[in-house]
Every structure is written in C-alpha cells, then in structure tokens.
N, CA, C and O of each residue as an XYZ file, in Angstrom:
536
protein
N      12.397     10.333     42.784
C      12.700      8.988     42.358
C      11.425      8.179     42.182
O      11.340      7.374     41.254
N      10.443      8.366     43.033
C       9.204      7.604     42.928
C       8.435      7.908     41.638
O       7.931      6.975     41.014
N       8.321      9.196     41.203
C       7.614      9.449     39.940
C       8.267      8.730     38.762
O       7.575      8.295     37.841
N       9.582      8.603     38.784
C      10.289      7.920     37.712
C       9.910      6.442     37.663
O       9.718      5.886     36.582
N       9.802      5.813     38.813
C       9.394      4.403     38.876
C       7.974      4.227     38.364
O       7.677      3.254     37.671
N       7.103      5.156     38.701
C       5.715      5.087     38.252
C       5.636      5.178     36.732
O       4.884      4.439     36.096
N       6.417      6.088     36.155
C       6.451      6.218     34.696
C       6.970      4.931     34.070
O       6.434      4.474     33.061
N       8.012      4.341     34.661
C       8.557      3.088     34.147
C       7.539      1.970     34.175
O       7.451      1.192     33.225
N       6.771      1.872     35.242
C       5.733      0.841     35.338
C       4.634      1.061     34.310
O       4.125      0.105     33.725
N       4.269      2.316     34.089
C       3.253      2.604     33.070
C       3.738      2.183     31.690
O       2.984      1.590     30.919
N       4.997      2.488     31.376
C       5.544      2.099     30.070
C       5.567      0.586     29.920
O       5.186      0.059     28.874
N       6.010     -0.117     30.959
C       6.027     -1.579     30.902
C       4.621     -2.139     30.760
O       4.409     -3.126     30.056
N       3.669     -1.516     31.421
C       2.278     -1.954     31.308
C       1.773     -1.837     29.888
O       1.095     -2.736     29.391
N       2.095     -0.735     29.228
C       1.654     -0.561     27.842
C       2.311     -1.580     26.925
O       1.658     -2.132     26.039
N       3.596     -1.832     27.131
C       4.289     -2.819     26.304
C       3.690     -4.195     26.541
O       3.479     -4.947     25.589
N       3.414     -4.534     27.784
C       2.824     -5.828     28.113
C       1.445     -6.012     27.511
O       1.062     -7.134     27.180
N       0.691     -4.931     27.364
C      -0.644     -5.018     26.772
C      -0.604     -5.035     25.248
O      -1.628     -5.243     24.597
N       0.576     -4.816     24.684
C       0.678     -4.824     23.229
C       0.425     -3.469     22.604
O       0.426     -3.354     21.378
N       0.210     -2.446     23.402
C      -0.072     -1.123     22.854
C       1.112     -0.605     22.066
O       0.933     -0.007     21.005
N       2.315     -0.821     22.560
C       3.497     -0.318     21.876
C       3.801     -1.123     20.618
O       4.427     -0.600     19.696
N       3.372     -2.386     20.559
C       3.687     -3.241     19.420
C       2.763     -3.021     18.230
O       3.215     -3.093     17.087
N       1.495     -2.759     18.465
C       0.522     -2.671     17.384
C      -0.289     -1.386     17.490
O      -1.403     -1.392     18.014
N       0.273     -0.276     16.989
C      -0.457      0.980     17.084
C      -1.684      0.969     16.179
O      -1.677      0.364     15.107
N      -2.728      1.643     16.624
C      -3.936      1.765     15.809
C      -3.631      2.666     14.623
O      -2.813      3.579     14.740
N      -4.278      2.428     13.470
C      -4.051      3.292     12.314
C      -4.361      4.747     12.651
O      -5.387      5.057     13.258
N      -3.471      5.613     12.252
C      -3.626      7.040     12.486
C      -3.825      7.709     11.134
O      -3.034      7.471     10.221
N      -4.865      8.545     10.971
C      -5.045      9.241      9.695
C      -3.758      9.966      9.301
O      -3.186     10.714     10.094
N      -3.322      9.737      8.084
C      -2.096     10.347      7.590
C      -0.848      9.553      7.917
O       0.228      9.861      7.405
N      -0.969      8.526      8.770
C       0.183      7.713      9.137
C       0.579      6.788      7.998
O      -0.276      6.300      7.258
N       1.873      6.551      7.862
C       2.383      5.665      6.814
C       2.887      4.391      7.478
O       3.669      4.444      8.427
N       2.435      3.243      6.972
C       2.797      1.945      7.527
C       3.495      1.113      6.460
O       2.978      0.937      5.357
N       4.667      0.607      6.797
C       5.451     -0.204      5.861
C       5.077     -1.672      6.025
O       4.973     -2.173      7.144
N       4.874     -2.356      4.901
C       4.560     -3.784      4.920
C       5.839     -4.571      5.159
O       6.876     -4.286      4.559
N       5.760     -5.551      6.030
C       6.878     -6.457      6.269
C       6.881     -7.516      5.170
O       5.915     -7.642      4.417
N       7.969     -8.275      5.081
C       8.122     -9.268      4.017
C       6.981    -10.276      3.961
O       6.574    -10.679      2.871
N       6.451    -10.694      5.118
C       5.403    -11.711      5.111
C       4.083    -11.192      4.542
O       3.228    -11.995      4.168
N       3.895     -9.888      4.467
C       2.664     -9.312      3.900
C       2.847     -8.863      2.453
O       1.869     -8.582      1.759
N       4.089     -8.796      2.001
C       4.350     -8.287      0.651
C       3.743     -9.164     -0.438
O       3.317     -8.653     -1.474
N       3.697    -10.474     -0.219
C       3.171    -11.374     -1.256
C       1.697    -11.090     -1.523
O       1.267    -11.072     -2.677
N       0.926    -10.869     -0.469
C      -0.486    -10.528     -0.653
C      -0.623     -9.157     -1.321
O      -1.485     -8.961     -2.177
N       0.221     -8.225     -0.928
C       0.200     -6.900     -1.549
C       0.594     -6.989     -3.022
O       0.082     -6.234     -3.848
N       1.501     -7.909     -3.354
C       1.899     -8.117     -4.753
C       0.719     -8.634     -5.569
O       0.554     -8.249     -6.727
N      -0.103     -9.500     -4.982
C      -1.293     -9.992     -5.679
C      -2.244     -8.864     -6.035
O      -2.808     -8.845     -7.129
N      -2.425     -7.923     -5.115
C      -3.266     -6.758     -5.378
C      -2.676     -5.911     -6.496
O      -3.400     -5.454     -7.381
N      -1.369     -5.700     -6.460
C      -0.688     -4.930     -7.502
C      -0.849     -5.602     -8.858
O      -1.198     -4.947     -9.840
N      -0.595     -6.910     -8.917
C      -0.688     -7.635    -10.189
C      -2.096     -7.578    -10.777
O      -2.252     -7.385    -11.982
N      -3.116     -7.744     -9.945
C      -4.492     -7.690    -10.472
C      -4.836     -6.281    -10.942
O      -5.564     -6.122    -11.921
N      -4.330     -5.266    -10.268
C      -4.583     -3.882    -10.684
C      -3.863     -3.559    -11.988
O      -4.422     -2.882    -12.851
N      -2.624     -4.038    -12.140
C      -1.890     -3.827    -13.394
C      -2.570     -4.550    -14.553
O      -2.579     -4.042    -15.675
N      -3.139     -5.725    -14.301
C      -3.866     -6.463    -15.344
C      -5.105     -5.683    -15.778
O      -5.420     -5.635    -16.967
N      -5.807     -5.075    -14.827
C      -6.984     -4.265    -15.171
C      -6.579     -3.042    -15.979
O      -7.290     -2.640    -16.900
N      -5.444     -2.453    -15.639
C      -4.935     -1.314    -16.404
C      -4.666     -1.727    -17.847
O      -5.021     -0.998    -18.773
N      -4.048     -2.882    -18.049
C      -3.745     -3.371    -19.399
C      -5.025     -3.637    -20.190
O      -5.066     -3.384    -21.394
N      -6.068     -4.143    -19.531
C      -7.339     -4.409    -20.219
C      -8.055     -3.135    -20.635
O      -8.911     -3.167    -21.520
N      -7.720     -2.022    -20.014
C      -8.348     -0.736    -20.342
C      -7.481      0.068    -21.309
O      -7.450      1.296    -21.234
N      -6.793     -0.597    -22.196
C      -5.926      0.035    -23.192
C      -4.721      0.740    -22.587
O      -4.120      1.607    -23.221
N      -4.373      0.373    -21.374
C      -3.170      0.925    -20.762
C      -1.979      0.065    -21.132
O      -2.138     -0.959    -21.796
N      -0.792      0.463    -20.714
C       0.393     -0.358    -20.980
C       0.337     -1.670    -20.196
O      -0.360     -1.775    -19.187
N       1.074     -2.655    -20.673
C       1.137     -3.952    -20.006
C       2.411     -4.015    -19.178
O       3.520     -3.954    -19.711
N       2.236     -4.136    -17.873
C       3.357     -4.258    -16.949
C       3.272     -5.592    -16.231
O       2.187     -6.133    -16.014
N       4.454     -6.120    -15.862
C       4.517     -7.331    -15.045
C       5.483     -7.057    -13.895
O       6.560     -6.498    -14.104
N       5.103     -7.447    -12.695
C       5.946     -7.228    -11.523
C       7.159     -8.154    -11.561
O       7.020     -9.372    -11.669
N       8.347     -7.559    -11.470
C       9.586     -8.327    -11.403
C       9.995     -8.488     -9.937
O      10.266     -9.600     -9.483
N      10.039     -7.382     -9.204
C      10.386     -7.442     -7.780
C       9.809     -6.239     -7.038
O       9.644     -5.155     -7.599
N       9.508     -6.465     -5.762
C       8.992     -5.411     -4.883
C      10.111     -4.964     -3.954
O      10.736     -5.786     -3.284
N      10.360     -3.666     -3.915
C      11.330     -3.142     -2.947
C      10.616     -2.816     -1.641
O      10.965     -3.348     -0.587
N       9.610     -1.939     -1.714
C       8.838     -1.580     -0.518
C       7.369     -1.416     -0.871
O       7.006     -1.117     -2.009
N       6.539     -1.620      0.140
C       5.100     -1.371      0.023
C       4.687     -0.633      1.292
O       4.994     -1.064      2.404
N       3.992      0.477      1.111
C       3.471      1.206      2.265
C       1.981      1.441      2.088
O       1.448      1.405      0.979
N       1.327      1.684      3.218
C      -0.092      2.032      3.221
C      -0.247      3.296      4.043
O       0.274      3.405      5.153
N      -0.975      4.253      3.475
C      -1.267      5.494      4.176
C      -2.772      5.643      4.261
O      -3.479      5.487      3.266
N      -3.254      5.944      5.444
C      -4.677      6.151      5.652
C      -4.929      7.646      5.644
O      -4.567      8.351      6.586
N      -5.555      8.130      4.570
C      -5.847      9.549      4.477
C      -7.233      9.715      3.901
O      -8.214      9.574      4.631
N      -7.351     10.007      2.623
C      -8.660     10.141      1.974
C      -9.101      8.781      1.460
O      -9.917      8.688      0.543
N      -8.569      7.751      2.044
C      -8.816      6.376      1.642
C      -7.579      5.571      1.973
O      -6.721      6.026      2.730
N      -7.483      4.400      1.422
C      -6.302      3.553      1.584
C      -5.384      3.821      0.403
O      -5.716      3.475     -0.731
N      -4.240      4.427      0.653
C      -3.268      4.700     -0.399
C      -2.104      3.735     -0.231
O      -1.340      3.825      0.730
N      -1.978      2.807     -1.183
C      -0.869      1.861     -1.202
C       0.170      2.391     -2.181
O      -0.160      2.719     -3.321
N       1.423      2.477     -1.744
C       2.508      2.945     -2.598
C       3.540      1.828     -2.711
O       4.038      1.315     -1.710
N       3.845      1.468     -3.945
C       4.792      0.388     -4.240
C       6.034      0.984     -4.895
O       5.923      1.729     -5.868
N       7.204      0.666     -4.374
C       8.456      0.892     -5.085
C       8.782     -0.458     -5.689
O       9.040     -1.424     -4.971
N       8.769     -0.522     -7.020
C       8.752     -1.824     -7.678
C       9.537     -1.783     -8.985
O       9.662     -0.738     -9.623
N      10.059     -2.939     -9.364
C      10.650     -3.098    -10.688
C       9.597     -3.771    -11.559
O       9.114     -4.857    -11.238
N       9.246     -3.114    -12.664
C       8.233     -3.637    -13.574
C       8.851     -3.983    -14.914
O       9.749     -3.294    -15.399
N       8.357     -5.058    -15.503
C       8.739     -5.436    -16.865
C       7.731     -4.804    -17.811
O       6.521     -4.960    -17.645
N       8.242     -4.092    -18.798
C       7.386     -3.475    -19.816
C       8.016     -3.778    -21.166
O       9.016     -3.171    -21.550
N       7.420     -4.723    -21.878
C       8.023     -5.153    -23.135
C       9.309     -5.905    -22.844
O       9.327     -6.843    -22.048
N      10.395     -5.480    -23.502
C      11.676     -6.167    -23.342
C      12.549     -5.550    -22.255
O      13.649     -6.040    -22.000
N      12.079     -4.488    -21.614
C      12.925     -3.843    -20.611
C      12.265     -3.777    -19.233
O      11.041     -3.778    -19.104
N      13.113     -3.719    -18.220
C      12.652     -3.559    -16.840
C      12.849     -2.115    -16.422
O      13.819     -1.467    -16.815
N      11.909     -1.612    -15.611
C      11.952     -0.217    -15.184
C      11.688     -0.128    -13.691
O      10.899     -0.898    -13.143
N      12.352      0.816    -13.040
C      12.075      1.126    -11.637
C      10.898      2.094    -11.613
O      10.943      3.147    -12.248
N       9.847      1.737    -10.881
C       8.613      2.521    -10.917
C       8.038      2.727     -9.521
O       8.358      2.009     -8.574
N       7.189      3.723     -9.435
C       6.355      3.957     -8.258
C       4.919      3.736     -8.721
O       4.468      4.354     -9.685
N       4.208      2.855     -8.032
C       2.798      2.594     -8.344
C       1.986      2.972     -7.113
O       2.310      2.578     -5.993
N       0.926      3.742     -7.339
C       0.029      4.126     -6.241
C      -1.371      3.603     -6.537
O      -1.895      3.775     -7.637
N      -1.965      2.962     -5.534
C      -3.350      2.488     -5.618
C      -4.134      3.176     -4.514
O      -3.777      3.084     -3.340
N      -5.202      3.865     -4.890
C      -6.049      4.548     -3.912
C      -7.441      3.956     -3.972
O      -8.032      3.832     -5.045
N      -7.963      3.590     -2.805
C      -9.298      3.015     -2.706
C     -10.022      3.663     -1.540
O      -9.429      3.939     -0.497
N     -11.326      3.904     -1.732
C     -12.173      4.459     -0.679
C     -13.329      3.490     -0.469
O     -14.384      3.653     -1.081
N     -13.148      2.474      0.393
C     -14.120      1.384      0.516
C     -15.479      1.796      1.062
O     -16.435      1.029      0.945
N     -15.596      2.965      1.647
C     -16.886      3.396      2.184
C     -17.804      3.961      1.109
O     -18.998      4.144      1.348
N     -17.260      4.240     -0.074
C     -18.093      4.761     -1.157
C     -18.961      3.657     -1.740
O     -18.584      2.485     -1.745
N     -20.134      4.053     -2.231
C     -21.062      3.071     -2.796
C     -20.436      2.355     -3.987
O     -20.477      1.128     -4.066
N     -19.857      3.114     -4.912
C     -19.174      2.526     -6.066
C     -17.691      2.472     -5.717
O     -17.038      3.511     -5.613
N     -17.171      1.295     -5.539
C     -15.795      1.131     -5.076
C     -14.816      1.322     -6.235
O     -14.441      0.369     -6.918
N     -14.417      2.568     -6.434
C     -13.497      2.909     -7.508
C     -12.074      2.867     -6.965
O     -11.791      3.410     -5.896
N     -11.195      2.228     -7.698
C      -9.776      2.214     -7.374
C      -9.060      3.069     -8.403
O      -9.309      2.962     -9.604
N      -8.170      3.915     -7.917
C      -7.357      4.745     -8.808
C      -5.950      4.165     -8.815
O      -5.381      3.876     -7.762
N      -5.396      3.998    -10.012
C      -4.025      3.503    -10.138
C      -3.200      4.553    -10.866
O      -3.650      5.142    -11.849
N      -1.988      4.781    -10.371
C      -1.029      5.676    -11.009
C       0.300      4.934    -11.098
O       0.766      4.355    -10.116
N       0.901      4.957    -12.282
C       2.191      4.303    -12.492
C       3.153      5.351    -13.027
O       2.880      5.993    -14.042
N       4.277      5.523    -12.343
C       5.291      6.488    -12.766
C       6.626      5.770    -12.813
O       7.129      5.299    -11.793
N       7.201      5.692    -14.020
C       8.485      5.026    -14.220
C       9.511      6.052    -14.690
O       9.443      6.530    -15.822
N      10.445      6.385    -13.833
C      11.501      7.330    -14.192
C      10.954      8.648    -14.704
O      10.088      9.264    -14.083
N      11.474      9.071    -15.853
C      11.077     10.351    -16.447
C       9.885     10.219    -17.392
O       9.448     11.208    -17.979
N       9.358      9.007    -17.542
C       8.219      8.806    -18.438
C       6.967      9.475    -17.888
O       6.860      9.744    -16.691
N       6.033      9.736    -18.779
C       4.766     10.325    -18.367
C       4.000      9.347    -17.474
O       4.012      8.137    -17.705
N       3.341      9.885    -16.462
C       2.565      9.052    -15.542
C       1.350      8.462    -16.245
O       0.683      9.138    -17.028
N       1.072      7.200    -15.958
C      -0.117      6.523    -16.467
C      -1.110      6.462    -15.317
O      -0.764      6.028    -14.218
N      -2.346      6.896    -15.565
C      -3.365      6.884    -14.511
C      -4.669      6.345    -15.068
O      -5.003      6.567    -16.232
N      -5.412      5.623    -14.207
C      -6.700      5.070    -14.628
C      -7.544      4.775    -13.390
O      -7.011      4.498    -12.315
N      -8.859      4.838    -13.551
C      -9.806      4.466    -12.493
C     -10.560      3.226    -12.941
O     -10.881      3.089    -14.122
N     -10.848      2.320    -12.014
C     -11.662      1.150    -12.338
C     -12.445      0.719    -11.112
O     -12.078      1.041     -9.982
N     -13.524     -0.012    -11.344
C     -14.335     -0.541    -10.254
C     -13.564     -1.690     -9.614
O     -13.059     -2.568    -10.314
N     -13.474     -1.686     -8.299
C     -12.700     -2.694     -7.581
C     -13.606     -3.730     -6.949
O     -14.526     -3.398     -6.201
N     -13.337     -4.981     -7.254
C     -14.036     -6.080     -6.594
C     -13.177     -6.610     -5.452
O     -13.590     -7.517     -4.730
N     -11.986     -6.047     -5.289
C     -11.033     -6.547     -4.302
C     -11.513     -6.265     -2.887
O     -11.889     -5.137     -2.569
N     -11.501     -7.269     -2.050
C     -11.838     -7.065     -0.645
C     -10.586     -6.746      0.164
O     -10.676     -6.425      1.349
N      -9.427     -6.831     -0.467
C      -8.152     -6.597      0.212
C      -8.126     -5.236      0.894
O      -7.656     -5.112      2.025
N      -8.629     -4.219      0.206
C      -8.570     -2.862      0.733
C      -9.306     -2.750      2.057
O      -8.903     -1.976      2.925
N     -10.378     -3.513      2.224
C     -11.196     -3.401      3.419
C     -10.557     -4.091      4.615
O     -10.970     -3.858      5.751
N      -9.563     -4.932      4.382
C      -8.925     -5.662      5.477
C      -7.803     -4.869      6.120
O      -7.355     -5.225      7.210
N      -7.334     -3.805      5.483
C      -6.190     -3.051      6.026
C      -6.593     -1.641      6.330
O      -5.771     -0.850      6.793
C-alpha cells in the first residue's frame, strides 16, 4: 500500500509542476494547435500561399481552417487541413509547410494537395520568424 501512495504523490508532484500540462517537444511528435493559436498559424499559411502565387503558382485563398498540426522532425512541419478558394470554387486541401530554421539560407517548402488534383510544390526563402517561435 505504501508504494502506491508514493507513486500517487510523484504523479501529483509532476502535475503541480506543470510537467503533465506542457510536454517538451519530442522529435517526431505531432502537436495540434488549439483555436487561440490557429489565427497566427493562418497568417503564416496566407503569406506562404501568397508567395506561391507570386512564383507562378496557383492563387489560393484560405476560407476556413479545420486543423493545424506541427511535427518536429527534419525541421518544423506544419500541416493544415483547410478549405481553400481557387478561382470560383472551394476545395478541401492539405497544405504542408516545412522549415529548417538552423540552416543558413532559410528555405521554406510548401506543398498543396487538393483532392485528386496534382500536388503543387515550391521552395522559397522565408523571412518569417514564426517558425523559430514554435
């Protein structure tokens, strides 16, 4: 019975210290953005889509965000499940943004996949400091 109490106290201690509430980023771990962070993530998406359009890519506009996740692996991989406006129609799409902020030339890779359409991919130099904050 005593070992059980000791384990319980250790668990409560970790919760009280905030360890259970805010885990440190784990390589390969996937973290879902809560609603209060989605607006900032949408700004990053919109600026990246604008850069894609300036590089002779298609022009997309964000209609709504379903989910945003961040995975720490070979860089910061942001994955958006999003509804995009393209011309006169809206499409359900997956957009991936990959950034490696430790590299000298901060290149961001964007991939847009809408349904059965061919994937659109492009690399551009990123001036965004957003990637370094997460």
